[in-house]
C-alpha positions in Angstrom: 5.0 -52.6 16.3 4.9 -55.0 19.1 8.4 -56.5 18.3 9.9 -53.0 17.9 8.6 -51.9 21.3 9.8 -55.1 22.8 13.4 -54.6 21.5 13.4 -50.9 22.4 12.4 -51.9 25.9 15.1 -54.6 26.2 17.9 -52.4 24.8 16.9 -49.4 26.9 16.7 -51.5 30.0 20.1 -53.1 29.6 21.7 -49.7 28.7 20.0 -48.1 31.7 21.2 -50.7 34.1 24.8 -50.6 32.7 24.9 -46.8 32.8 23.5 -46.7 36.3 26.0 -49.3 37.5 28.8 -47.4 35.9 27.8 -44.2 37.6 27.4 -45.9 41.0 30.9 -47.5 40.7 32.4 -44.2 39.6 30.8 -42.4 42.5 31.9 -45.0 45.0 35.5 -44.6 43.8 35.2 -40.9 44.7 35.1 -39.4 41.2 32.6 -36.6 40.4 33.1 -36.6 36.7 33.2 -39.3 34.0 34.6 -37.6 30.9 32.8 -34.3 30.7 29.6 -35.4 32.4 28.8 -35.4 36.1 28.3 -38.8 37.6 24.9 -37.7 38.9 23.8 -36.8 35.4 24.8 -40.3 34.2 22.9 -41.9 37.0 19.7 -39.9 36.0 20.1 -40.9 32.3 20.4 -44.5 33.4 17.3 -44.3 35.5 15.5 -42.7 32.6 16.5 -45.6 30.4 15.1 -48.1 32.9 11.8 -46.1 33.1 11.5 -46.0 29.3 12.1 -49.8 29.2 9.4 -50.3 31.8 6.9 -48.3 29.8 7.7 -50.0 26.5 7.4 -53.5 28.0 4.2 -52.5 29.9 2.7 -51.3 26.6 3.6 -54.6 24.9 2.0 -56.5 27.7 -1.2 -54.5 27.4 -1.4 -54.9 23.6 -1.4 -58.7 23.8 -4.8 -60.3 24.0 -5.8 -62.2 27.2 -6.0 -66.0 27.0 
């Protein structure tokens, strides 16, 4: 369980950062849409990915016993 949450956290974090960066660059270029999605929606999805990653990694940290 711990390894699964760790990998989910890592993958969600990287995907969230990449999606947020893509949305920020697209917005700075002056576009409002990327494909059929609004750039603001993509930014929110990226932020959500980062938050999910934070919660998964925090849960893994609290599951480990203290030394």
